[in-house]
All heavy atoms as an XYZ file, in Angstrom:
846
protein
N     112.605     87.361    351.863
C     113.561     88.384    352.048
C     112.933     89.766    352.084
O     111.826     89.926    351.720
N     113.702     90.693    352.452
C     113.246     92.147    352.494
C     113.254     92.745    351.118
O     114.068     92.391    350.262
C     114.128     92.921    353.394
C     113.961     92.495    354.846
O     112.918     92.076    355.267
O     114.991     92.684    355.563
N     112.303     93.589    350.843
C     112.248     94.331    349.606
C     113.300     95.376    349.548
O     113.752     95.725    348.457
C     110.858     94.946    349.369
S     109.533     93.746    349.285
N     113.650     95.894    350.692
C     114.635     97.006    350.776
C     115.659     96.628    351.804
O     115.307     96.205    352.880
C     113.990     98.306    351.204
C     112.736     98.673    350.358
C     111.527     98.308    350.689
C     112.977     99.375    349.135
C     110.392     98.684    349.917
C     111.960     99.772    348.307
C     110.667     99.422    348.711
O     109.617     99.739    347.890
N     116.883     96.709    351.405
C     117.975     96.304    352.396
C     119.207     97.108    352.063
O     119.635     97.179    350.917
C     118.239     94.837    352.212
C     119.208     94.182    353.177
C     119.307     92.702    353.041
O     119.256     92.242    351.943
N     119.480     91.996    354.072
N     119.703     97.742    353.062
C     120.940     98.567    352.956
C     120.881     99.613    351.856
O     121.690     99.797    351.080
C     122.108     97.693    352.743
C     122.420     96.749    353.900
C     123.598     95.862    353.600
O     124.448     96.146    352.650
O     123.652     94.831    354.185
N     119.577    100.179    351.650
C     119.412    101.225    350.687
C     119.151    100.690    349.276
O     119.052    101.472    348.364
N     119.073     99.350    349.107
C     118.926     98.825    347.790
C     117.465     98.213    347.710
O     116.944     97.714    348.633
C     119.923     97.626    347.545
C     121.328     98.154    347.460
O     121.563     99.138    346.861
N     122.225     97.460    348.126
N     116.908     98.306    346.516
C     115.585     97.747    346.237
C     115.752     96.347    345.527
O     116.527     96.226    344.605
C     114.782     98.643    345.295
C     113.467     98.076    344.982
C     114.618    100.076    345.876
N     115.026     95.386    346.033
C     115.085     94.013    345.466
C     113.732     93.612    344.871
O     113.628     92.469    344.314
C     115.551     93.034    346.493
C     116.941     93.291    346.981
C     117.237     93.976    348.089
C     118.015     92.861    346.163
C     118.543     94.230    348.550
C     119.326     93.092    346.572
C     119.565     93.793    347.683
N     112.736     94.462    345.006
C     111.387     94.127    344.463
C     110.630     95.378    344.167
O     110.741     96.364    344.879
C     110.649     93.334    345.538
C     109.174     93.132    345.131
C     108.775     92.143    344.215
C     108.195     93.968    345.644
C     107.514     92.017    343.875
C     106.897     93.794    345.340
C     106.538     92.805    344.413
O     105.220     92.716    344.016
N     109.909     95.458    343.069
C     109.037     96.499    342.698
C     107.653     95.932    342.549
O     107.428     94.927    341.914
C     109.398     97.171    341.418
C     110.680     97.984    341.383
C     110.896     98.600    339.952
C     110.602     99.154    342.380
N     106.622     96.622    343.070
C     105.256     96.234    342.755
C     105.024     96.504    341.268
O     105.668     97.248    340.620
C     104.288     97.013    343.618
O     104.275     98.429    343.253
N     103.956     95.900    340.731
C     103.555     96.158    339.363
C     103.330     97.657    339.132
O     103.724     98.151    338.063
C     102.307     95.389    339.019
C     102.485     93.840    338.936
O     103.696     93.424    338.827
O     101.513     93.099    338.939
N     102.714     98.370    340.076
C     102.463     99.728    339.940
C     103.808    100.548    339.871
O     103.954    101.400    338.981
C     101.592    100.303    341.014
C     101.218    101.765    340.845
C     100.302    102.178    342.046
O     100.017    101.471    342.973
N      99.770    103.424    341.873
N     104.699    100.210    340.762
C     105.986    100.892    340.725
C     106.726    100.588    339.470
O     107.417    101.464    338.871
C     106.836    100.460    341.885
C     106.344    100.928    343.296
C     107.000    100.180    344.465
O     107.260     98.999    344.372
O     107.265    100.939    345.447
N     106.727     99.362    339.029
C     107.405     98.985    337.747
C     106.820     99.714    336.566
O     107.540    100.164    335.714
C     107.284     97.449    337.517
C     107.816     96.946    336.241
N     107.063     96.651    335.155
C     109.151     96.632    335.881
C     107.863     96.351    334.151
N     109.144     96.366    334.530
N     105.495     99.753    336.418
C     104.944    100.455    335.364
C     105.270    101.971    335.361
O     105.522    102.574    334.345
C     103.341    100.283    335.386
C     102.952     98.903    335.064
O     103.648     98.146    334.362
N     101.739     98.510    335.491
N     105.252    102.534    336.583
C     105.596    103.993    336.681
C     107.085    104.212    336.232
O     107.419    105.191    335.543
C     105.427    104.417    338.150
C     105.694    105.915    338.473
C     104.776    106.750    337.633
C     105.502    106.165    339.896
N     107.980    103.299    336.674
C     109.418    103.360    336.196
C     109.478    103.281    334.724
O     110.184    104.120    334.149
C     110.209    102.299    336.936
C     111.659    102.261    336.497
C     112.425    103.540    336.891
C     112.345    101.010    337.210
N     108.841    102.346    334.165
C     108.963    102.157    332.617
C     108.365    103.423    331.960
O     108.962    103.954    331.035
C     108.146    100.966    332.193
S     108.923     99.400    332.666
N     107.247    103.990    332.412
C     106.696    105.145    331.845
C     107.576    106.425    331.966
O     107.792    107.183    331.054
C     105.319    105.516    332.448
C     104.243    104.521    332.052
C     102.934    104.736    332.843
O     102.901    105.712    333.649
N     101.957    103.954    332.674
N     108.272    106.423    333.173
C     109.158    107.532    333.397
C     110.320    107.489    332.461
O     110.795    108.456    331.854
C     109.694    107.592    334.868
N     110.970    106.253    332.293
C     112.116    106.082    331.405
C     111.710    106.439    329.951
O     112.553    107.051    329.268
C     112.612    104.640    331.538
C     113.608    104.393    330.408
C     113.261    104.444    332.894
N     110.443    106.154    329.585
C     110.085    106.451    328.142
C     110.021    107.971    327.926
O     109.876    108.347    326.788
C     108.739    105.828    327.893
C     108.839    104.292    327.735
S     107.321    103.547    327.128
C     106.427    103.243    328.704
N     110.095    108.749    328.999
C     109.996    110.228    328.866
C     111.341    110.933    329.177
O     111.392    112.048    329.531
C     108.857    110.769    329.607
C     107.537    110.394    329.122
O     107.191    110.647    327.946
N     106.744    109.648    329.906
N     112.431    110.134    329.073
C     113.729    110.660    329.523
C     114.690    110.614    328.383
O     115.778    109.966    328.454
C     114.323    109.799    330.753
C     113.409    110.027    331.971
S     114.144    109.128    333.337
C     113.057    109.518    334.638
N     114.459    111.365    327.327
C     115.282    111.344    326.153
C     116.646    111.877    326.325
O     117.547    111.596    325.606
C     114.536    112.123    324.978
N     116.813    112.762    327.352
C     118.114    113.348    327.611
C     118.928    112.616    328.630
O     120.062    113.037    329.039
C     117.869    114.769    328.109
C     117.282    115.699    326.947
C     117.142    117.114    327.476
C     116.526    117.955    326.297
N     116.324    119.307    326.647
N     118.414    111.527    329.187
C     119.075    110.758    330.161
C     120.481    110.263    329.778
O     120.570    109.693    328.629
C     118.210    109.549    330.606
C     118.537    108.798    331.862
C     118.347    109.692    333.067
C     117.690    107.547    331.909
N     121.458    110.453    330.615
C     122.829    109.946    330.267
C     123.323    108.858    331.162
O     124.104    108.048    330.736
C     123.822    111.083    330.345
C     123.603    112.193    329.298
C     124.777    113.115    329.196
N     124.497    114.073    328.147
C     124.819    113.923    326.813
N     125.369    112.743    326.453
N     124.712    114.867    325.992
N     122.732    108.734    332.367
C     123.159    107.701    333.289
C     121.936    107.131    333.953
O     121.192    107.856    334.549
C     124.088    108.334    334.337
C     124.636    107.377    335.414
N     125.483    107.674    336.273
C     124.305    106.051    335.607
C     125.822    106.597    337.148
N     125.085    105.580    336.675
N     121.820    105.856    333.923
C     120.646    105.194    334.576
C     121.131    104.014    335.314
O     121.798    103.114    334.811
C     119.634    104.695    333.512
C     118.361    104.025    334.051
C     117.581    104.916    334.963
C     117.505    103.481    332.871
N     120.795    103.965    336.630
C     121.092    102.837    337.546
C     119.785    102.329    338.125
O     119.091    102.961    338.929
C     122.049    103.323    338.630
O     122.254    102.175    339.552
N     119.459    101.091    337.685
C     118.258    100.426    338.225
C     118.638     98.989    338.590
O     118.365     97.997    337.861
C     117.023    100.429    337.237
C     116.307    101.792    337.195
C     117.455    100.111    335.822
N     119.279     98.899    339.674
C     119.886     97.668    340.121
C     118.830     96.715    340.718
O     117.851     97.142    341.376
C     121.014     97.908    341.169
C     122.095     98.659    340.664
C     123.144     98.902    341.762
O     123.221     98.231    342.675
N     124.071     99.888    341.458
N     118.945     95.424    340.321
C     118.136     94.320    340.861
C     116.736     94.256    340.357
O     115.986     93.354    340.798
C     118.181     94.344    342.355
N     116.268     95.140    339.530
C     114.863     95.120    339.134
C     114.637     95.264    337.641
O     113.521     95.466    337.200
C     114.068     96.294    339.856
C     114.016     96.051    341.366
C     114.624     97.601    339.512
N     115.633     94.933    336.853
C     115.455     95.053    335.341
C     114.520     93.912    334.899
O     114.537     92.819    335.393
C     116.777     94.898    334.614
N     113.651     94.241    333.969
C     112.722     93.335    333.311
C     112.789     93.603    331.794
O     113.316     94.624    331.345
C     111.237     93.613    333.794
O     110.916     94.952    333.392
C     111.145     93.465    335.316
N     112.085     92.689    331.097
C     112.003     92.882    329.647
C     111.378     94.217    329.339
O     111.887     94.959    328.401
C     111.245     91.804    328.950
C     111.967     90.507    328.928
O     113.128     90.376    329.220
N     111.241     89.390    328.633
N     110.294     94.605    329.971
C     109.599     95.831    329.708
C     110.508     97.085    329.993
O     110.491     98.029    329.205
C     108.295     96.043    330.544
C     107.279     95.065    330.142
O     107.239     94.598    328.988
O     106.373     94.703    331.014
N     111.274     97.018    331.005
C     112.156     98.158    331.351
C     113.247     98.263    330.311
O     113.597     99.307    329.867
C     112.770     97.941    332.696
C     113.634     99.089    333.211
C     112.950    100.507    333.103
C     114.256     98.914    334.579
N     113.770     97.062    329.871
C     114.817     97.096    328.845
C     114.265     97.665    327.559
O     115.009     98.393    326.830
C     115.412     95.635    328.722
C     116.398     95.562    327.511
C     116.167     95.317    330.014
N     113.093     97.330    327.176
C     112.414     97.891    325.964
C     112.258     99.358    326.111
O     112.691    100.084    325.115
C     110.974     97.246    325.786
C     110.229     98.090    324.692
C     111.050     95.811    325.334
N     111.850     99.905    327.265
C     111.713    101.352    327.438
C     113.072    102.002    327.312
O     113.216    103.115    326.610
C     111.170    101.642    328.805
N     114.122    101.465    327.849
C     115.481    101.973    327.802
C     115.979    101.999    326.346
O     116.435    103.013    325.807
C     116.407    101.216    328.722
C     116.075    101.404    330.103
C     117.959    101.646    328.437
C     116.786    100.377    331.075
N     115.772    100.800    325.672
C     116.329    100.729    324.300
C     115.570    101.651    323.371
O     116.204    102.226    322.488
C     116.103     99.237    323.812
O     116.588     99.041    322.552
N     114.301    101.900    323.606
C     113.510    102.732    322.618
C     113.563    104.200    322.965
O     113.282    105.011    322.081
C     112.010    102.293    322.704
C     111.766    100.973    322.048
O     112.646    100.412    321.369
O     110.580    100.454    322.212
N     113.878    104.608    324.192
C     113.627    105.905    324.612
C     114.769    106.755    325.073
O     114.648    107.935    325.489
C     112.600    105.934    325.714
O     111.397    105.254    325.352
N     115.995    106.151    325.160
C     117.097    106.858    325.806
C     118.264    107.037    324.793
O     119.286    106.383    325.015
C     117.508    106.166    327.084
S     116.224    106.030    328.330
N     118.165    107.931    323.853
C     119.192    108.034    322.756
C     120.521    108.537    323.304
O     121.546    108.216    322.690
C     118.592    108.983    321.793
C     117.623    109.727    322.490
C     117.029    108.912    323.615
N     120.573    109.247    324.440
C     121.798    109.778    324.901
C     122.473    108.994    326.058
O     123.461    109.445    326.614
C     121.613    111.210    325.375
C     121.210    112.068    324.234
C     121.040    113.525    324.615
N     120.697    114.371    323.430
C     120.330    115.592    323.653
N     120.227    116.194    324.740
N     120.046    116.314    322.544
N     121.874    107.821    326.317
C     122.351    107.113    327.504
C     123.783    106.630    327.256
O     124.153    106.008    326.249
C     121.453    105.856    327.663
C     121.561    105.086    328.991
C     121.209    105.969    330.136
C     120.739    103.831    328.948
N     124.606    106.875    328.241
C     125.999    106.543    328.158
C     126.427    105.488    329.170
O     127.271    104.677    328.929
C     126.924    107.775    328.312
C     126.838    108.763    327.283
C     127.614    110.018    327.477
O     128.018    110.366    328.637
N     127.967    110.767    326.402
N     125.736    105.520    330.332
C     126.050    104.518    331.385
C     124.727    103.859    331.803
O     123.795    104.511    332.189
C     126.695    105.178    332.581
C     126.938    104.139    333.716
C     128.031    105.847    332.254
N     124.651    102.549    331.732
C     123.494    101.810    332.065
C     123.931    100.740    333.133
O     124.778     99.878    332.851
C     122.882    101.088    330.881
C     121.638    100.233    331.086
C     120.581    100.940    331.838
C     121.172     99.660    329.840
N     123.414    100.808    334.341
C     123.749     99.841    335.395
C     122.543     99.078    335.762
O     121.538     99.609    336.333
C     124.180    100.667    336.651
C     124.553     99.790    337.831
O     124.400     98.551    337.682
O     125.007    100.357    338.846
N     122.493     97.841    335.323
C     121.384     96.898    335.616
C     121.963     95.748    336.503
O     121.420     94.670    336.514
C     120.929     96.245    334.317
C     120.338     97.247    333.288
C     119.893     96.507    332.032
C     119.172     98.035    333.849
N     123.030     96.036    337.282
C     123.622     95.054    338.090
C     122.705     94.478    339.096
O     121.644     95.075    339.461
C     124.867     95.649    338.810
O     124.516     96.731    339.647
N     122.984     93.225    339.458
C     122.119     92.484    340.411
C     120.764     92.136    339.936
O     119.949     91.664    340.702
C     122.097     93.098    341.827
C     123.466     93.304    342.360
O     124.283     92.303    342.475
N     123.849     94.500    342.733
N     120.484     92.372    338.665
C     119.160     91.992    338.035
C     119.332     90.629    337.425
O     120.397     90.114    337.176
C     118.848     92.927    336.935
O     118.578     94.274    337.475
N     118.185     90.056    337.124
C     118.263     88.714    336.424
C     118.263     88.959    334.990
O     117.431     88.631    334.228
C     116.963     87.919    336.864
C     116.934     87.569    338.330
C     115.706     86.821    338.765
C     115.774     86.533    340.268
N     114.504     86.060    340.816
N     119.351     89.585    334.514
C     119.509     89.951    333.119
C     119.927     88.681    332.338
O     120.788     87.867    332.753
C     120.729     90.941    332.996
C     120.860     91.567    331.625
C     120.084     92.688    331.361
C     121.627     91.073    330.632
C     120.177     93.287    330.094
C     121.717     91.601    329.427
C     120.966     92.792    329.146
N     119.136     88.349    331.351
C     119.337     87.104    330.571
C     119.530     87.350    329.052
O     119.584     88.503    328.624
C     118.181     86.194    330.781
C     116.775     86.739    330.442
O     116.786     87.724    329.666
O     115.753     86.218    330.810
N     119.632     86.281    328.321
C     119.848     86.396    326.835
C     118.686     87.164    326.206
O     118.938     87.979    325.237
C     119.990     85.073    326.179
C     121.361     84.401    326.627
O     122.229     85.043    327.109
O     121.445     83.151    326.365
N     117.486     86.951    326.607
C     116.315     87.696    326.052
C     116.422     89.151    326.276
O     116.285     89.955    325.356
C     115.036     87.163    326.687
O     114.927     85.732    326.397
C     113.809     87.871    326.147
N     116.812     89.552    327.512
C     116.984     91.019    327.723
C     118.140     91.598    326.852
O     118.019     92.644    326.327
C     117.257     91.296    329.217
C     116.063     91.105    330.148
S     116.563     91.599    331.747
C     115.141     91.017    332.650
N     119.221     90.803    326.722
C     120.318     91.293    325.915
C     119.821     91.393    324.462
O     120.230     92.460    323.898
C     121.494     90.299    325.976
N     119.096     90.472    323.963
C     118.559     90.614    322.609
C     117.676     91.821    322.407
O     117.760     92.532    321.362
C     117.768     89.380    322.141
C     118.685     88.114    321.978
O     119.938     88.340    321.841
O     118.137     87.058    321.887
N     116.832     92.131    323.375
C     115.976     93.300    323.362
C     116.831     94.557    323.425
O     116.640     95.510    322.571
C     114.952     93.350    324.579
C     113.996     92.084    324.347
C     114.247     94.615    324.651
C     113.174     91.837    325.541
N     117.804     94.640    324.274
C     118.607     95.764    324.447
C     119.418     96.113    323.192
O     119.551     97.366    322.869
C     119.597     95.504    325.590
C     120.347     96.776    326.177
C     119.399     97.743    326.740
C     121.344     96.316    327.196
N     119.838     95.107    322.445
C     120.637     95.447    321.244
C     119.774     95.432    319.967
O     120.391     95.518    318.850
C     121.837     94.436    321.061
C     122.777     94.476    322.234
C     121.377     92.992    320.841
N     118.437     95.386    320.174
C     117.579     95.432    319.034
C     117.377     94.239    318.228
O     116.846     94.240    317.083
N     117.703     93.036    318.693
C     117.514     91.760    318.019
C     116.193     91.105    318.344
O     115.779     90.171    317.718
C     118.648     90.775    318.318
C     120.025     91.242    317.772
S     121.363     90.157    318.293
C     120.824     88.564    317.659
N     115.467     91.639    319.305
C     114.180     91.142    319.749
C     113.215     92.185    320.221
O     113.683     93.268    320.601
C     114.340     90.084    320.862
N     111.942     91.927    320.097
C     110.963     92.898    320.578
C     109.873     92.106    321.376
O     109.745     90.890    321.205
C     110.179     93.491    319.358
C     111.039     94.291    318.465
C     111.660     95.486    319.060
N     110.768     96.506    319.444
C     110.970     97.467    320.252
N     112.216     97.589    320.797
N     110.085     98.303    320.648
N     109.258     92.795    322.259
C     108.184     92.226    323.093
C     106.848     92.632    322.448
O     106.627     93.779    322.335
C     108.289     92.708    324.576
C     107.113     92.128    325.371
C     109.607     92.366    325.199
N     106.085     91.612    322.198
C     104.679     91.939    321.732
C     103.697     91.463    322.787
O     103.820     90.457    323.353
C     104.390     90.987    320.459
C     105.256     91.289    319.233
C     104.871     90.362    318.098
C     105.135     92.741    318.741
N     102.714     92.302    323.006
C     101.663     92.097    324.009
C     100.290     92.135    323.441
O     100.050     93.031    322.608
C     101.778     93.115    325.129
C     103.061     92.973    325.924
C     103.010     93.946    327.049
C     104.283     93.782    327.981
N     104.277     94.609    329.098
N      99.486     91.190    323.758
C      98.137     91.203    323.296
C      97.288     90.661    324.487
O      97.278     89.498    324.832
C      97.821     90.292    322.148
C      96.554     90.409    321.425
C      96.469     89.700    320.132
C      95.209     90.098    319.467
N      95.129     89.483    318.134
N      96.653     91.628    325.227
C      96.026     91.274    326.491
C      97.049     90.835    327.449
O      97.997     91.455    327.748
N      96.716     89.644    328.016
C      97.625     88.986    329.033
C      98.800     88.276    328.358
O      99.725     87.767    329.033
C      96.882     88.183    330.021
C      96.053     88.979    330.944
O      96.217     90.135    331.124
O      95.029     88.378    331.498
N      98.682     88.012    327.047
C      99.722     87.304    326.355
C     100.940     88.152    326.022
O     100.781     89.250    325.558
C      99.158     86.625    325.119
C      97.957     85.749    325.295
C      97.464     85.290    323.910
C      98.323     84.525    326.081
N     102.119     87.564    326.354
C     103.369     88.334    326.013
C     104.280     87.379    325.278
O     104.474     86.246    325.603
C     104.088     88.733    327.351
C     105.414     89.394    327.055
C     103.176     89.629    328.179
N     104.838     87.838    324.161
C     105.679     87.052    323.305
C     106.890     87.860    322.930
O     106.781     89.064    322.542
C     104.983     86.586    322.095
C     105.674     85.644    321.227
C     104.780     85.141    320.018
C     105.549     84.132    319.159
N     104.753     83.664    318.109
N     108.068     87.241    322.983
C     109.312     87.919    322.545
C     109.633     87.286    321.192
O     109.678     86.139    321.012
C     110.457     87.649    323.513
C     111.753     88.276    323.030
C     110.128     88.264    324.842
N     109.800     88.200    320.163
C     110.069     87.711    318.838
C     111.409     88.350    318.369
O     111.797     89.397    318.745
C     108.952     88.140    317.847
C     108.794     89.643    317.761
C     107.704     87.448    318.179
C     108.007     90.090    316.555
N     112.068     87.540    317.509
C     113.295     87.997    316.896
C     112.977     89.002    315.770
O     112.028     88.819    315.090
C     114.128     86.832    316.357
C     114.436     85.748    317.290
C     115.508     85.974    318.238
N     116.783     86.012    317.599
C     117.892     86.387    318.118
N     117.947     86.611    319.369
N     119.034     86.418    317.399
N     113.703     90.011    315.581
C     113.518     91.011    314.513
C     114.786     91.309    313.796
O     115.913     91.019    314.218
C     112.891     92.342    315.101
C     111.517     92.171    315.690
C     113.844     92.946    316.124
N     114.650     91.877    312.638
C     115.764     92.276    311.803
C     115.717     93.764    311.608
O     114.683     94.357    311.493
C     115.775     91.542    310.452
C     115.866     90.017    310.567
C     115.684     89.432    309.145
C     115.761     87.898    309.294
N     115.574     87.237    307.996
N     116.925     94.348    311.404
C     117.033     95.788    311.085
C     116.423     96.780    312.066
O     116.026     97.793    311.668
C     116.467     95.964    309.673
C     117.137     95.199    308.600
O     118.251     94.916    308.729
O     116.441     94.813    307.648
N     116.393     96.319    313.313
C     115.932     97.268    314.350
C     117.181     97.651    315.149
O     117.891     96.739    315.613
C     114.863     96.650    315.331
C     113.610     96.210    314.504
C     114.485     97.561    316.418
C     112.868     97.379    313.920
N     117.415     98.905    315.392
C     118.555     99.344    316.148
C     118.139    100.160    317.381
O     117.355    101.063    317.179
C     119.520    100.149    315.235
C     119.959     99.425    314.076
N     120.915     98.417    314.138
C     119.638     99.491    312.731
C     121.111     97.833    312.874
N     120.299     98.576    312.049
N     118.582     99.830    318.537
C     118.209    100.674    319.629
C     118.790    101.998    319.514
O     119.876    102.284    318.902
C     118.899     99.906    320.858
C     119.996     99.093    320.217
C     119.553     98.822    318.840
N     118.036    102.993    320.038
C     118.465    104.370    319.775
C     119.674    104.799    320.572
O     120.422    105.708    320.105
C     117.268    105.369    320.154
C     116.134    105.202    319.244
C     116.927    105.214    321.654
N     120.016    104.100    321.593
C     121.237    104.536    322.406
C     122.511    103.847    322.063
O     123.536    104.239    322.575
C     120.933    104.254    323.924
C     121.012    102.809    324.287
C     122.132    102.222    324.564
C     119.861    102.122    324.338
C     122.197    100.833    324.807
C     119.837    100.708    324.640
C     121.092    100.114    324.840
N     122.563    102.891    321.208
C     123.688    102.066    321.080
C     124.922    102.858    320.656
O     126.045    102.546    321.126
C     123.464    101.001    319.992
C     124.644    100.098    319.888
C     124.425     98.779    319.045
N     123.331     98.793    318.217
C     122.963     97.675    317.542
N     123.699     96.613    317.638
N     121.926     97.661    316.780
N     124.831    103.891    319.875
C     125.989    104.648    319.505
C     126.629    105.494    320.643
O     127.772    105.780    320.617
C     125.727    105.524    318.325
O     124.774    106.520    318.659
N     125.843    105.803    321.662
C     126.262    106.596    322.730
C     126.769    105.817    323.925
O     127.531    106.301    324.782
C     125.094    107.510    323.260
C     124.699    108.531    322.192
C     125.634    109.709    322.090
O     126.260    110.044    323.071
O     125.768    110.197    321.011
N     126.296    104.595    324.134
C     126.484    103.736    325.288
C     128.035    103.411    325.487
O     128.640    102.938    324.552
C     125.734    102.430    325.255
C     125.713    101.683    326.631
C     124.961    102.453    327.645
C     125.024    100.284    326.392
N     128.497    103.831    326.654
C     129.948    103.604    326.941
C     130.179    102.447    327.959
O     131.180    101.831    327.957
C     130.525    104.907    327.506
C     130.498    106.137    326.570
C     130.970    107.385    327.350
C     131.202    105.910    325.308
N     129.173    102.352    328.956
C     129.294    101.365    330.014
C     127.995    100.667    330.262
O     126.999    101.323    330.498
C     129.814    102.052    331.270
C     129.947    101.178    332.525
C     131.039    100.116    332.272
C     130.245    102.001    333.752
N     128.089     99.361    330.310
C     126.898     98.550    330.629
C     127.387     97.639    331.783
O     128.195     96.804    331.609
C     126.413     97.705    329.446
C     125.349     96.723    329.781
C     124.039     97.303    330.210
C     125.026     95.860    328.465
N     126.759     97.869    332.976
C     127.140     97.151    334.216
C     126.073     96.079    334.475
O     124.938     96.400    334.720
C     127.308     98.042    335.406
C     127.861     97.442    336.597
O     127.942     96.159    336.695
O     128.228     98.096    337.540
N     126.515     94.750    334.417
C     125.554     93.677    334.737
C     126.124     92.761    335.841
O     125.667     91.628    335.995
C     125.412     92.811    333.465
C     124.879     93.552    332.194
C     124.917     92.611    330.949
C     123.467     94.061    332.503
N     126.998     93.288    336.658
C     127.605     92.433    337.686
C     126.471     91.932    338.668
O     125.480     92.478    338.806
C     128.642     93.158    338.501
C     128.137     94.276    339.376
C     129.290     94.959    340.220
C     128.797     96.145    340.935
N     128.548     97.349    340.123
N     126.743     90.732    339.227
C     125.797     90.167    340.204
C     126.448     90.072    341.555
O     127.528     89.827    341.803
C     125.445     88.817    339.778
C     124.568     88.858    338.518
C     123.919     87.509    338.224
N     123.209     87.669    337.014
C     122.099     87.069    336.777
N     121.576     86.364    337.666
N     121.534     87.229    335.609
């Protein structure tokens, strides 16, 4: 399939993905974020950790799963050591945006 179709992105290269995650980590004043079809665990971590004022989050058409949900609400964290990646359950971690979030769009 095409990476870009009708103005929508369906694939990001690793470089584009890393750039997006880094950018989100520097957007503390962000209120609305729409990243359709390309959400990943890393992006969800960046959003959860770095966007305290986020009110609208649109991750529609992404492969959003239970692990991403756990990361988003602060019940899980991603640990990386070299090429190894592990998602672990955590206690008493709260995402910075949860009190502000008004809309989460996950439609497919």
